[in-house]
N, C-alpha and C positions, 0 to 999 in steps of 0.2 A: 133165774138162770143168769149166771155172771156174764158180763161182756168181755170179749177178747179182741185184742187188736188183730187186724187182718195183715198177715205178713206180706201179701201181694201189694197192698197199698203203701206199706212202709218201705218197700224196696228202694225207691228213689223218689226224689222230689222234682217234679216237672217245673221247668222255668216258666214263671208267670202263672202257674196253676193256682186254683182257689184252695184255701185251707179246708181240710175235711171237717165236717161237723160231727158231733157226738150224738148218739141215739138218745131220744127223749124218754123212752120207757122200755120195759122189758116184755111188752105184750107181743105174742107171736103174730105173724101175718095171718089174717083171716081169709084172704082170697087173692087170686092173681088173675088178671085178664090178659090173654095173649095180644101181642102188638098188632097182629093182622086183623083183630076184631075191633080195634079202636078207630073211630072216624069222627072228626069234627071237634071243635073246641067246646061245643055246647055240653059234652058229657061231663058230668061232675067228676072231680078228682076223687079217686077211690081212697077212702079213709082207712089206711092200713098202718100197722105198726112198723117199727124199725128193725125187726129181726125176723129171719126165716130159718127153718131147720133144714139141714142138708145131710144126707147119709153118705158115708164113704169110708172105705178101709175099715169096716167093722165098728165104727164109732160115730157118734152124733157130734157135729160141730156147727157153730152158729155162722150163718151167712148174713151179713148186714145189708139192709136196704137203705135207700136214701130218702130224705124228706122232700115233700113237694114244696114249691114256693108258696108264700102266703097268697091267698086268692086275690087280694087287692093289688099286689105288686105287678101281676101280669098285664092287666089293662093299662096301668100307669106306665109300665115300661114301653108298651107298644105305642102309647100316645106320645111319649117322649121321643121315641125313634122316628115316628111319623113327622113330628114337628121339627126336630133338629137335623135330621138327615135328609137333605133335599136331593132331588134328582140331578142337580148340577154337580154333585160330588163324583169323584173318580171311583172305579169299582173297588179298589183296595180300601178306600176310606169307608165305603158303605159296608163291606164285608167285616172290616175291623170293628165298626160300631155294633153291628148285629151280633157277632160272635162274642164280643165282650159283654153284651147284654145277656146273652144266653148263659155265659159263665157266671155272671152275677146272680141270675135267677136259679141256676142249676149247678151249684158248686159240686166238686168231685167228679163231674162228667168231663169227658175230653171231647173236643170237637175238631173236625177236619173239614175244610170247605175247599172245593176245587171248582173253578170256573172254566167252562169249555170255551175255547176260542170260537170266534164268530164263524170261521170256515170249518170248524170241527176238527177231529183227529189230533187235537192237541189241548194242553191245559194252559190257559192264559194267566191264571193266578192260583197259587196253592197256599192255604192258610191253615196252620196247625197250632193247637193250644198247648202242646207239650213236645217232649223228645220222642221222635219216631223210632220204631224198631228197625234194627239193621236189616231184617228180612224184607221190610217194606211191603208195599202193596201196589198193584196197578192203579194209578191215579183215577182212571176212568172206569173202575170196576163198580158195578151197581148190583144190589140184591135184585133177583128176579121178582120176588114178592113185592118190593117197593115199586118196580116198574108197573106191575099189575095193578097195585092199589091206585096209581095215578093214571091208569088207562093209557100207558105209553106203548106204542107199537115196537115190538122187539126188533123187527127188521130195520125200522127207521133209526133206532138207537145204534145198532151195529154199523149202519152206514156212516154215522158221525164219529165212530171210534169208541163207543161205549161198549164195554164187555159185561155180560150178565153172569152172575154167580148164583148158585142155589142157596147159599148161606152167607151170613155176614163174615167178612174177612177183616180182622183187626189191623189197625195201623200202628198201635203203640207197643203192644206186648202180646205174647202168645197166651191163649186162653181167655183173652178179653171178649166181652160180648158187646153188642150194639145193634144199631139199625141205620139204614140209609134213607135219606129223603131227597128225591130229585127236585131240582128247581126248574120247572118246565114253563115254556110259553107255547101252549098248544102242544104240538108234537115235537117242538124244538126244545132240547135240553140246554139250559143256560149253565147249570152246574149241579153239583152233588154235595149235600151236607151229610156228614157221618157223625153220629153220636155214639160214643164208646164208653164202656164201663170196665174198669179194671177187673181182673180175675178175682173172684170172691165176693163181688157185689152183684146183687140181683138187679134185674132190669125193672125199674118201677113202672107200674101200669099207668101212672099219671104223666109221665114225661112226654110221650108221643102226642097226646091231645093238645099239649101246649106248644111243643117244639115244632110240630108240623105247620100250624098256622103262622108261627114266627118265620119259618123257612119260606112259606108261601109269600109272606109280606116282603121278605128279603128278595125273593125272586121277582116280585112286582117292582120293587125299587130298582133292581138291576136292569130289568127290562125297560123301565121308563128312562133310566139314565142312558142306556144304550140308544134308545130311540131319540133322545134329546141330542146325543153326540152325533148320531147319524144325520138328523135333520139339520143340526148346526153345520156339520161338514158339507152337506149338500147345499145349504144356503150359501156358505162361504165359497164353495167350489163354483157354484153358478155365478156368484158375484165376481169371482176372479175371471171366469170365462167371459163375462160381459165386459169387465174392465179392460182385459187385455186382448179382446177380439180385434182382429185387424180390419175393422169396419166401424164407421161411426154409428153409435147407438144412442138414441135419446128416448128416455122414458117419461111420459107425460101423464098427469092426472086428468080427470074428466074436464076440469076447468082450463085445460091447456097449460097449467103450471108445470114447470120442469121438475121432475122427481129425481132424475139422475142423468148424467152424461158420462161416457167412458173416455179413456185416454185417447182413442183414435179421433174422437170428436174434437178434443182439446188440441191435438196435433194439427188437425185440418184447419181449425180457426185461429190457433195461437192464443186463445184466451185462457183465463183461469177458471177453475171449477166454481169458485165462489160467485163469479159473475153470471153463472147460468142458473144456479139452484133457486127454485121458487118463482122465477120470472115467467111471464107469459111467452110461449114459444114464438108467437107472432112478433114480439118486440125485436127479435133477432133478424127478421126478414124484411126486405124492402117492401113498400106498399104494393108494388106490382106482383109480388109473390103471394099475398094474403089469400086471394081467391082460390088459387090452386091448393094451398096448404089447408085451408078450411074445408074444402071438398073432401080431401083425403082423410082428415081427422074426423069429420062428421060421419063418414062412411065407416071408419074403424069403430067409432062409438056405437054404431048400429050393428056391429058384427060383420061388416063387409071389408075385407082387406083390400089394400090398394098397392099397386106395383109401379116402380119406376117413376115416382113423382119427383121430378128434378126441381131443386130449389137452390137459391143462392144464399150462402151463409157468409156474413161479413167476417173478414179477417182482422185481427188486431193490428197487423202491419199495414192494412189498407187493401182495398179491393175485395173480391168475393171468391169463395170456394164454391165450386159447382158439385152438388151432392144429389144423387138419385136415391130416394127413400122408398122402402117397402114398409107399409104400415099394417099393424094387426092389433086387435083388441086384447086387453089383459083382463082375465075373468077372476073375480073374487071367489072365496070359498062358497058363498051363497048363490053363485051362478050369475050375479050381476056383473056388468062390465065396469071395472074400476078405473081403467085408463087405456093408454095407447103406447105401444112400443114401435119406434121407427128405426129400422136398420138400413143404413145407407151404404152407397159406394161412392168413393171420391172420384169424380169425373173431371176434376180440374185439369190434370195433365192431358187427359184424353181430349178435352175440348180445346185446350191450347194447341195440341198437335193437329187437331182438325182445322183450326184457324190457320196454322202454319202451312198445312197442305193446301188449303184454299188459296192462301197467299202465294205459295209456290206455283200452283196452277195458273194463277193470274200472271205471275212473272214469266212463266213458260210461254203463255199465250202472247204476252208483251214481247218476249224475245223473238217469237215467230213473226210478229208484225213489224218489229223494229227495222229490220233490213229494208222491207218495202216502204215503210214510212220515211226512213232516212233517205232512201233513193229518190223518193218523190219530192222531199223537202230540200235536199241539198242543192240541186241545180238552181231553183228560183232564189233560195237564200244566198247562194254564192253570187248570183247576179245582183241581188239587192245590196249585198255587202260591198261588192266591187264598185258598182255605180255610185253608191252613197259615199264611199271613200273618195272617188273621183270628184264628185260634186262638192264635197266638203273641202278637198284640197284646192279645187279651182275657185271656190268662193272665198277662201282665205287669201288667195293670191290677188283676186280682183277686188278685194275690199267689200265683199257683199254685206248685206244687212246682218247685224249681230243676231237678230231673231231667227233669220233663215239658217244661219250657221248652227245655232243651237238645235234647231229641228233636224238638220242633217246629222249632227253629232248623235242625237238620240236614235235616229234611224240606224246609224252605224253600230252603236252599242247594242241595240235590240237584235240586230241581225247576227252580231258576233255571239250574243248570249244564246240565241236559238241554234247556232251552229255547234256551240259547246254542248248544249243539251243533247242534240242528236248524236254527237260523238260519244258522250258518256253513256247514252242509252245503248248504243251498239257495243261498247266496251263491256257493259254489265251483262248483256245478253249473250255475247259471243267472245270467248277469250282470244287473246292475241295469237296469231299464227307464227310468231317469232319463236325460234328454237332456243331452248335453254343452253347455257354455257357456264363455264367456270368464271366467276366475276369477283371483283373485290368490292365488298360492301362499302368501304370508305369512298372508293372512286365513284360509285353510283350515287351515294348520298351527296357528295360534292357536286356532281353533275346536276342533280335535282335542285340543289341550292342555286346553281347558276341560272336555271330556268325560272327560279322564283325571285330573281334580283329586283325586278320592278315592284313586286308586291312587298318585299322586305323593305325597300326604300320608302314606299308610300306609307307604310305603317311605322316608320322610324324604329325598326326592330334591329337589335344587335344579335348576331348569331354566335353562340359559343360552341366550340367543338371539343368533345372529350372522348378521344379515340384511344383504345388500348393498343399496345404494340403487338406486332407479330400475330395478327388475326388470320384465321384460316379463310380460304376462299369459299365461295358459296356457289352451288349449282342452281342457277336461276335465270329467269328471262329479264334481260337488262331493261327493256322498255317498261315492263310491268313494275319493276322496282322504282323506276323514275316516277311512275304514276302514283305509287304508294306515298312516297315522300313529298312529292309536289302537293298532293292533297293535304297531308298532315301539316306541312309548313304553311300552306296558303290559309287553311282554317285557323291556325294559330295566329297568323298575322292579322287576319280579319277580326278575331276576338280581341287582340291587344289594341288594335286601332279603335274599335268600338268602345273599349273600356278606358283607355288611357289617352286617346287622341294624339296630339302632337308630342306628349310626354314620352310616348313610345314604350318599349319594354324589351324583353329578351327571350330568346329561344335557345335551349340547351339540347344539343344532339349528342347522345352517348352511345358508344359501340363497345361491347366487351364480349369475351368468349366465356361460355359456361364450362363446367367440368366435363360435360359430355361432348364438348367441342361444337355445340350449337352456338349460334350468335344471338346476342341480346341487343336490341336497339331501343333506346328511349328517346322520345321527342317530348320535351317538357317546356311549357310556356308559363308566364306569369300573368296571364289574362284573367278574366273574371271567373273562370271555372264553369262547369256545367251543373245545372240544377240537379239535385238528387233524384227528382222524379224523371229526369230526362236521361240519366246515365245509362239505364238499362235499354234504352231505345235508340241510341245514337247510330247503331249499325243496321237498323231496319231501313229497308228501301223507302225512299220518299219522306223520311223523317228529317226535319230540319229545324234548327233553333234560330236560323236567320229570318229576317223579316220577309214579307211578301215580295217576290220578284228578285230575291238576292241569292237563291240557291235552289238546286233541283232535288236535294235530299238523297242523291245517289252516290255522292263522293265517298263517304265512309263505308257504305255497303260494298262499293267496288273495291276499296282497300281491303276489307275483310275477305272478300272472295279471292283476291290475288294472294293474300297471305296464306289462306287455307289451301289454295292450289299448289303452293310451295311447301305444303306439309307443316306450316307454322301456326302460331297462335297470336292473337292480339287481344289486349285488354286495356281498359281505361280506368283511371282513378282521377278524382277531381275534388277540389275544395272550392265551394261556390261562395263568392263574395264574402270571404273572411280574410283575416290577416294571413299573408303569404298564400293567397288563393292562386289557383292555376289548375292546369290540366296536364296529365302525363299519359302518353300512349306507350305501352310496352309491347314490343314485338319479339318473337323468338322464331328463328329459322334453323331447322336441322342442317347440318353441314352440306349434305349431298342430296337434298330433296329436290326432285325435278317436278316441274309443273306438267299439266296435261299436254 
């Protein structure tokens, strides 16, 4: 029987399609096995010829069948795909490799593969090995018999958007034949592979036993790749959650070695991540904290969580951060405890506020006692001061012994110091009753400098005035402004005298108006400056950098209170014992801020 070309095959050439092979012999087909009776790759490939006879239109015409792949090529191809196509590939790469392998093994077949989106109802990838028909086909259409062969529930398929058809519907041209293979993961459909034969070609019985296992291997690769991506995403997502959580988190191994710390921990401590990794957690804690930390960690390693374990973590800038940790065990896949996770709350600000509240309560109590204490002390102190001054003056006139005069002088100085202390104590605890008024800042500063003339002279200090012109008036309490600048100038004079001695120094007082019409006042000296560790504490009550018996520690605290009562601010900057050292106090007063 002569061979004839199939007009359906020669109608067009598909882009990228395999070249069609020529039949090897003229023997007729000896048998055909329906697709739905084929199951498993173990069935031997049916040895059939390359031609079949078809009756139609009153004449006999030859219908060509296709050759099976060489038996040794199938396992070789599957081995190559398994080795070269890892689960770390993207879906399109895996699909492309498998479909190209199928085209290589089965030339003249056409393949269409659709992947179903993870949420269903949509196609995430569509791959075709040739030019599609204009009529097209529903991408999620599946043969009902194919669903039955793979034991897929029809209701579950319809819920994810898969439509069932009673027969194969072609993709490429009318009259083509083929079959569908669902790529399933249990009841979940990952995709659908369609194998299509142009019109005029018989469906070979040997294709399905080989293509179905290849499709199942493809489905397995896609499932593993998706699981890898999902697990990687979950791992990265959890890592990001831990890294950016607004709470300090420390992950420890069983040996207390630090496995990980998050950004919140680094922000609290100010350290670098490299300084934490691998080190023993106890190395970061003061010795006094070790016992409490070990108790919590040992309990977590025994499966018992701990809550609110407060520890002090050292800060890179100095001092400690106060963190309350909740600890829990980390379980390995085999059920063994692999480490400990400690999730903390930064209590540093809370503890600082608690200390400030305690301090405020102490000061409030002190204020309540101050009036009574001052009343009890002022009368005897006044008597001591008056009589000591009288005896000192009388002794000097009568030529008394120098030693006695020295003792009387010390009594006078001590009494005066105690009177100043009681006065400062009352001023700190109870604001002045003087009413605010419209005042000139320059006039009040000049008046304060007059009060300080003796201190300025003793310290050999030169005063420089830098006053801007046409300054607005200020709504303020005159006496309190005097007290502010007397304190600042007196402190500057004492610092200069201690640092320079008879060489003296200078104090510059500047007054200027800001754009918002507030007043800015600066008091700058060229003394030794304030140590960096002391700058943040100079406004605290009873904090003093002067020697024993030389200051009460209330002066700058009173200054700050007065400035704040006027709605203003005060800040200090200092250069300690360096070239051009000195201290500058900057005060800002709103134009019409009244005190209490």
